[in-house]
C-alpha positions as CSV (number, residue, x, y, z in Angstrom):
1,M,11.6,16.0,-16.1
2,T,7.9,15.3,-15.2
3,Q,6.9,16.5,-11.1
4,F,4.2,14.0,-11.2
5,A,4.3,10.2,-10.7
6,D,1.6,7.8,-10.1
7,E,2.9,4.5,-9.6
8,C,6.2,2.9,-8.0
9,G,7.3,0.6,-6.2
10,L,8.3,0.6,-2.5
11,N,10.5,-1.7,-0.4
12,V,9.6,-1.2,3.1
13,R,11.5,-3.1,5.9
14,G,10.7,-3.0,9.8
15,G,13.5,-2.4,12.3
16,D,15.0,-5.5,13.9
17,G,14.0,-6.4,17.2
18,G,17.2,-5.9,20.1
19,A,18.5,-8.8,21.6
20,G,18.0,-10.2,25.5
21,C,21.3,-9.6,27.7
22,V,22.6,-12.5,29.9
23,A,24.1,-10.9,32.7
24,F,24.2,-11.8,36.7
25,R,24.1,-9.7,39.7
26,R,27.2,-9.1,40.9
27,E,27.0,-6.7,44.2
28,A,29.1,-6.2,47.5
29,H,27.3,-8.1,50.3
30,V,25.2,-9.7,47.8
31,A,24.8,-13.4,48.1
32,K,23.9,-15.3,45.0
33,G,22.2,-12.2,43.1
34,G,21.4,-14.6,39.6
35,P,20.6,-13.7,36.3
36,D,19.4,-10.0,36.0
37,G,19.9,-10.0,31.7
38,G,17.1,-6.9,30.7
39,D,14.9,-7.7,27.5
40,G,15.6,-6.1,23.7
41,G,13.2,-3.3,22.7
42,D,11.0,-4.0,20.1
43,G,11.8,-2.8,16.3
44,G,9.9,-0.2,14.5
45,S,7.4,-0.4,12.3
46,V,6.8,1.2,8.7
47,W,3.4,3.1,8.3
48,L,1.9,4.7,5.3
49,V,-0.5,7.4,6.3
50,A,-2.2,9.2,3.4
51,D,-1.5,13.2,3.1
52,H,-3.4,15.6,1.4
53,N,-0.1,18.1,1.2
54,V,1.3,14.8,-1.0
55,A,0.9,15.5,-4.6
56,S,2.5,12.5,-6.1
57,L,4.6,9.2,-5.7
58,I,7.7,11.1,-7.2
59,A,9.9,10.7,-4.2
60,F,9.7,7.2,-4.1
61,K,10.9,6.9,-7.9
62,D,15.0,6.7,-7.2
63,H,14.7,6.3,-3.4
64,P,11.7,3.3,-3.2
65,H,13.5,1.9,0.4
66,R,11.9,3.3,3.6
67,R,13.6,1.0,7.2
68,A,11.9,1.9,10.5
69,D,14.9,1.6,13.4
70,N,16.3,-1.1,15.2
71,G,15.3,-1.7,19.1
72,S,18.6,-1.5,21.4
73,H,19.9,-4.5,22.8
74,G,19.4,-5.4,26.6
75,Q,21.7,-4.6,29.6
76,G,22.5,-5.9,32.7
77,K,20.9,-4.9,36.0
78,R,17.4,-5.7,34.3
79,R,18.2,-2.6,32.0
80,H,15.6,-3.2,29.0
81,G,16.4,-1.5,25.8
82,A,14.5,1.0,23.9
83,S,12.1,0.4,21.2
84,G,13.0,2.0,17.8
85,D,10.8,4.8,16.3
86,D,8.4,4.2,13.8
87,A,8.9,4.8,10.2
88,V,5.9,7.2,8.9
89,V,5.8,7.5,5.2
90,R,3.3,10.1,3.7
91,V,1.4,9.4,0.1
92,P,-1.1,11.1,-1.7
93,V,-4.7,10.8,-0.6
94,G,-6.2,7.9,-3.0
95,T,-3.0,6.1,-3.2
96,S,-4.0,1.9,-3.7
97,V,-1.2,0.0,-2.0
98,K,-0.9,-3.8,-4.3
99,D,1.3,-6.5,-3.3
100,Q,3.9,-7.6,-5.9
101,G,1.0,-10.1,-7.3
102,G,-1.2,-7.4,-8.1
103,E,-3.4,-8.1,-4.6
104,L,-5.0,-4.9,-2.8
105,L,-3.8,-4.6,0.7
106,A,-5.4,-0.9,1.3
107,D,-6.6,1.9,-0.1
108,L,-6.0,5.0,1.6
109,A,-8.5,7.0,0.0
110,A,-9.4,9.8,2.8
111,D,-6.8,12.4,4.5
112,G,-5.0,10.7,7.7
113,V,-5.8,7.1,7.0
114,R,-2.8,4.5,8.1
115,W,-1.6,1.5,7.2
116,L,1.1,-0.6,8.6
117,A,3.0,-1.4,5.9
118,A,6.0,-3.6,7.5
119,T,5.9,-5.0,11.4
120,G,8.9,-4.4,13.4
121,G,10.9,-7.3,15.1
122,Q,9.6,-8.2,18.7
123,G,12.4,-7.9,21.3
124,G,14.2,-10.9,23.1
125,Q,13.8,-11.4,26.7
126,G,16.6,-11.1,29.0
127,N,18.0,-14.5,31.0
128,A,16.1,-13.0,34.1
129,R,12.8,-14.1,32.6
130,F,14.3,-17.6,32.3
131,S,15.1,-18.5,35.9
132,T,12.8,-21.5,37.6
133,H,12.9,-23.2,40.4
134,Q,14.9,-25.9,38.3
135,N,17.1,-23.7,36.7
136,R,18.3,-20.8,39.0
137,A,20.9,-19.1,36.4
138,P,20.0,-19.5,32.7
139,A,23.0,-18.8,30.4
140,F,20.9,-17.7,27.6
141,A,18.7,-15.0,26.7
142,E,16.4,-14.5,23.2
143,Q,18.0,-12.9,20.1
144,G,15.9,-10.1,18.6
145,E,13.3,-10.8,15.8
146,A,14.1,-9.4,12.3
147,G,11.8,-6.8,11.2
148,E,9.5,-7.5,8.3
149,E,10.2,-6.9,4.8
150,R,8.7,-6.7,1.7
151,W,8.2,-5.6,-1.8
152,L,4.8,-3.0,-2.4
153,R,3.6,-1.4,-5.6
154,L,2.1,1.9,-5.3
155,E,-0.7,3.4,-7.4
156,L,-2.2,6.6,-7.2
157,K,-5.8,7.4,-8.5
158,L,-6.4,11.0,-8.4
159,L,-9.4,12.4,-5.8
160,A,-11.1,15.0,-8.0
161,D,-15.0,16.2,-8.2
162,V,-14.9,16.5,-12.2
163,A,-13.0,14.7,-14.7
164,L,-12.5,16.4,-18.0
165,I,-12.5,13.7,-20.5
166,G,-11.9,13.7,-24.7
167,F,-9.6,12.7,-27.6
168,P,-5.6,14.6,-27.1
169,N,-6.2,18.2,-28.1
170,A,-9.6,18.6,-27.7
171,G,-9.2,22.0,-25.4
172,K,-8.9,20.2,-21.6
173,S,-6.0,22.0,-20.4
174,T,-6.9,25.2,-22.0
175,L,-10.5,24.6,-20.1
176,I,-9.2,23.9,-16.8
177,S,-6.2,27.1,-17.6
178,R,-9.2,29.1,-17.4
179,I,-11.7,28.1,-15.3
180,S,-9.0,27.7,-12.1
181,A,-5.4,28.7,-11.4
182,A,-4.0,25.2,-12.8
183,R,-1.5,26.0,-15.4
184,P,-1.0,23.0,-17.4
185,K,1.3,22.8,-20.9
186,I,-0.5,23.7,-24.1
187,A,0.2,23.7,-27.1
188,D,-0.8,22.8,-30.8
189,Y,0.0,19.0,-31.0
190,P,-1.5,15.5,-29.8
191,F,-0.7,14.4,-26.5
192,T,0.5,17.7,-24.8
193,T,-0.7,16.8,-21.4
194,L,1.1,13.6,-20.4
195,E,0.3,13.5,-16.4
196,P,-2.9,14.2,-14.7
197,N,-3.6,18.0,-13.8
198,L,-6.0,19.4,-10.6
199,G,-7.3,22.9,-10.7
200,V,-10.2,24.0,-7.8
201,V,-13.2,25.9,-9.0
202,R,-14.5,28.6,-7.1
203,T,-18.2,29.6,-7.9
204,D,-19.9,33.3,-7.2
205,D,-21.4,31.4,-4.3
206,D,-18.2,30.5,-3.1
207,F,-18.5,26.7,-3.6
208,E,-15.8,24.8,-4.3
209,M,-14.9,21.6,-6.3
210,V,-11.8,20.1,-7.6
211,V,-11.3,19.7,-11.3
212,A,-8.6,16.8,-12.9
213,D,-7.5,16.9,-16.7
214,I,-7.4,13.1,-17.6
215,P,-4.4,13.3,-20.6
216,G,-6.3,12.5,-23.7
217,L,-7.9,9.1,-24.6
218,I,-8.0,7.7,-27.7
219,S,-9.6,4.2,-29.2
220,G,-8.0,1.3,-27.8
221,A,-7.2,3.4,-24.4
222,S,-9.1,0.3,-22.4
223,D,-6.6,-2.1,-24.1
224,G,-3.4,-0.2,-23.2
225,R,-3.5,2.1,-26.1
226,G,-1.2,5.3,-25.3
227,L,-0.9,5.0,-21.9
228,G,-4.8,4.1,-21.4
229,H,-4.6,2.4,-18.3
230,R,-2.8,5.4,-16.5
231,F,-4.8,8.0,-17.8
232,L,-8.7,6.2,-16.9
233,R,-7.5,5.0,-13.5
234,H,-7.4,8.8,-13.0
235,T,-11.5,8.1,-13.6
236,E,-12.4,5.9,-11.1
237,R,-12.8,8.5,-8.4
238,A,-14.4,11.4,-9.7
239,R,-18.3,12.3,-8.8
240,V,-19.0,13.8,-12.2
241,L,-17.6,13.3,-15.6
242,V,-17.3,16.0,-18.4
243,V,-17.0,14.8,-21.8
244,L,-15.4,17.2,-23.9
245,L,-15.7,16.5,-28.1
246,D,-13.9,18.8,-30.3
247,L,-16.2,20.6,-33.0
248,A,-12.9,21.7,-35.2
249,S,-11.0,18.2,-35.0
250,V,-7.9,18.6,-37.4
251,E,-8.6,14.9,-38.7
252,E,-12.4,15.2,-38.9
253,I,-13.8,12.7,-36.4
254,S,-17.7,14.2,-35.8
255,P,-18.5,14.4,-32.4
256,A,-21.1,12.1,-32.3
257,E,-18.4,9.4,-33.5
258,Q,-15.7,11.0,-30.7
259,Q,-18.6,10.7,-27.7
260,Q,-19.0,6.9,-29.0
261,V,-15.4,6.2,-28.8
262,L,-14.6,7.7,-25.4
263,L,-18.0,6.1,-23.8
264,E,-16.9,2.7,-25.1
265,E,-13.5,3.2,-23.7
266,L,-14.9,4.2,-20.3
267,G,-17.2,1.0,-20.4
268,A,-14.8,-1.1,-21.4
269,Y,-12.3,-0.5,-19.1
270,R,-15.0,-0.2,-15.2
271,P,-18.5,-0.7,-16.3
272,E,-19.8,1.3,-13.9
273,L,-18.2,4.6,-15.1
274,L,-21.0,5.1,-17.9
275,E,-23.2,5.3,-14.7
276,R,-21.7,8.3,-13.1
277,P,-23.3,11.7,-13.8
278,R,-22.3,12.9,-17.1
279,I,-22.4,16.3,-19.3
280,V,-21.4,16.5,-22.7
281,V,-20.1,19.7,-24.0
282,G,-18.5,20.9,-27.6
283,S,-14.9,22.6,-27.4
284,K,-13.6,25.4,-29.6
285,A,-17.3,26.7,-30.6
286,D,-15.1,30.0,-31.7
287,V,-13.4,28.1,-34.6
288,G,-15.7,24.7,-34.9
289,H,-17.0,23.4,-37.7
290,Q,-19.1,20.7,-36.7
291,D,-22.0,20.1,-34.6
292,P,-22.3,18.9,-31.6
293,P,-24.4,15.9,-30.4
294,P,-28.0,16.7,-29.6
295,G,-28.5,18.0,-25.8
296,A,-24.7,19.2,-25.2
297,S,-23.6,22.5,-24.8
298,C,-20.8,24.4,-26.9
299,I,-17.6,26.3,-25.0
300,S,-14.8,27.9,-26.5
301,A,-12.2,28.5,-23.4
302,V,-10.2,31.1,-25.5
303,T,-12.9,33.5,-25.9
304,G,-14.8,32.2,-22.7
305,K,-18.4,31.4,-24.5
306,G,-20.5,29.5,-22.3
307,L,-18.2,28.7,-19.4
308,P,-19.9,30.3,-16.9
309,E,-23.0,28.3,-17.7
310,L,-20.7,25.2,-17.9
311,I,-19.3,25.9,-14.4
312,R,-22.8,26.1,-13.1
313,L,-23.7,22.6,-14.4
314,M,-20.7,21.2,-13.3
315,A,-21.4,22.4,-9.5
316,D,-25.0,22.0,-9.8
317,S,-23.7,18.1,-10.2
318,V,-21.4,18.0,-8.1
319,L,-23.5,19.1,-5.3
320,E,-26.1,16.7,-6.2
321,A,-23.6,13.7,-5.9
322,R,-22.2,15.2,-2.9
323,T,-25.8,15.4,-1.2
324,Q,-26.7,11.6,-2.7
325,G,-23.4,10.4,-1.3
326,S,-22.5,9.0,-5.0
327,L,-19.1,9.0,-4.3
328,A,-17.7,7.3,-7.3
329,Q,-18.9,3.8,-7.0
330,G,-16.1,1.7,-6.7
331,A,-13.4,4.5,-5.5
332,G,-13.0,2.9,-2.7
333,R,-14.0,5.9,0.0
334,S,-17.6,4.4,0.7
335,E,-15.7,1.3,0.9
336,E,-13.8,-0.7,3.5
337,M,-10.2,1.5,3.1
338,V,-8.0,-1.2,4.4
339,I,-8.2,-4.9,4.0
340,H,-7.9,-6.8,6.9
341,R,-6.4,-10.1,6.7
342,P,-6.0,-12.2,9.9
343,V,-2.7,-14.2,10.5
344,P,-3.1,-18.1,10.4
345,E,-3.0,-19.5,13.7
346,G,-2.0,-22.9,14.9
347,I,0.6,-25.1,13.5
348,T,0.7,-27.0,10.2
349,V,3.1,-29.0,8.4
350,E,4.2,-28.8,4.5
351,R,6.3,-31.0,2.6
352,A,9.0,-29.2,0.4
353,D,10.4,-30.0,-2.8
354,D,13.3,-31.4,-1.1
355,G,11.2,-34.0,0.7
356,A,11.7,-32.1,4.2
357,F,8.8,-31.7,6.4
358,V,8.3,-27.9,6.8
359,V,6.6,-26.5,10.3
360,V,4.5,-23.7,9.4
361,G,2.7,-21.2,12.2
362,R,4.6,-17.5,13.5
363,S,4.7,-19.2,17.3
364,A,7.1,-22.0,16.5
365,E,9.1,-19.7,13.9
366,R,9.3,-16.6,16.5
367,T,10.5,-19.5,19.2
368,V,13.0,-20.7,16.5
369,A,14.1,-17.6,15.5
370,L,14.6,-15.8,18.7
371,S,16.2,-18.8,20.3
372,D,20.2,-18.2,20.5
373,L,20.7,-22.0,20.3
374,N,24.3,-22.3,20.5
375,A,24.0,-21.3,24.3
376,P,23.7,-24.2,27.1
377,G,20.5,-24.6,28.0
378,A,18.9,-22.6,25.0
379,W,17.9,-25.8,23.2
380,E,16.5,-27.7,25.9
381,F,14.3,-24.6,26.6
382,A,12.8,-24.0,22.7
383,R,12.5,-27.8,22.7
384,R,10.2,-27.9,25.5
385,R,8.1,-24.9,23.9
386,L,7.5,-26.4,20.7
387,E,6.3,-29.6,22.0
388,R,4.2,-27.4,24.2
389,L,3.0,-25.6,21.3
390,G,2.3,-29.1,19.7
391,V,4.8,-29.4,17.1
392,N,5.7,-32.9,17.9
393,R,2.0,-34.1,17.0
394,A,2.0,-32.2,13.7
395,L,4.6,-34.0,12.3
396,A,3.8,-37.3,13.8
397,R,0.3,-36.4,11.6
398,A,2.1,-35.5,8.9
399,G,3.6,-39.0,8.7
400,I,7.5,-38.0,9.8
401,N,9.8,-40.8,10.5
402,S,13.0,-41.0,12.3
403,G,15.8,-39.8,10.2
404,D,13.5,-37.5,8.2
405,T,14.6,-33.9,7.8
406,A,12.3,-31.2,9.6
407,R,12.4,-27.4,9.0
408,I,11.0,-24.4,10.9
409,G,11.8,-20.9,9.2
410,D,15.6,-21.3,8.8
411,F,16.2,-24.2,11.5
412,E,16.4,-27.3,10.3
413,F,17.0,-30.8,12.2
414,E,16.8,-34.5,12.1
415,Y,13.4,-36.0,13.7
416,H,14.0,-39.3,15.7
417,D,10.5,-40.5,17.1
418,E,12.0,-42.7,19.6
419,D,13.4,-39.9,21.9
420,E,9.4,-38.0,21.3
421,Y,12.0,-34.8,20.7
422,F,14.0,-33.3,18.2
423,N,17.6,-34.7,18.4
424,E,19.8,-32.1,19.7
425,E,22.0,-32.7,16.6
426,V,21.3,-29.8,14.9
427,S,22.2,-27.7,11.6
428,S,21.0,-23.9,10.4
């Protein structure tokens, strides 16, 4: 079973907020102590954190659910509930986060970058918060808000200085095993490498670079042939591309044809990949019977021929790319790593398929979700708050008539314009 995974689904859920408490002070020698119910604690949130110690997404394959802790309920004597602990989910550096529709939400391309994946619910207020001159003994409190829950799609794009690209069996795995401590599977049949391998290469002057062995590409890889999209994805962040051409191809494909196919697939997948620094190398020089294209060097990973020169050339190219800051255009590190989208403010009204008027707006939805409308006085308090938020005016502008059904979140009620407020006979 493979110990590497570069894509998976992840279900995240923030903790629920604790409910506020309904309590009244009862002590000897204290007359009319009044309400003293405490607030509920906030639910914990789920954070994704890029960690260089995590190598792949294998941990989420069979266990895709991550939960934060719930907040505790409030208690009497104005004792507030404890907030739930956040859930910190560690993912590999280079992980892209998308929603179910494929829209990019965050690109965690640097160690330590954090992204809020699911917000915890807010704790409800206790009845001590609602005491007024008109209502000195409120018998209601707010419920805790449910935590946010959603499915995400995680995709890993390896961070490497150099990406080895070539046909299946071109000698990429043998090469990375000779120049680094990586030990990929090596065999004499195509598609031996089914997952990328990383190796750290050190030169004599202590210069270090990370080299990635990308599984073999074939014609049509940019269209998905041979798991092409999964393989090509790992080239996006590389600073330098090393194109390995098989000089001893058993299919008798010439090195020039191999190079043409590989460059065409790179360009079809991401045109900007063709602008990266590129080193063309002919492999298997010890047994090869074909000549490499003009300007290409020859190596043999088995005998070691040309390896010191190749390592030096790779190091010089990487050093130049680092100096110029040409860090894989479109890789995400040079752009905004977390995409911030403002939460819509205000109140809007939409029409549902069943004809109901749906009130959309976080403030209105939270007012209804947190209110225990079965408690005495709770509905009247929620009605006044909704009126202050402008829900009545928004419904009137949307053309609602007396007797029409309106909906706020999971709460449904019948609207009566002659009273200029919501009918108290509600259903949810």
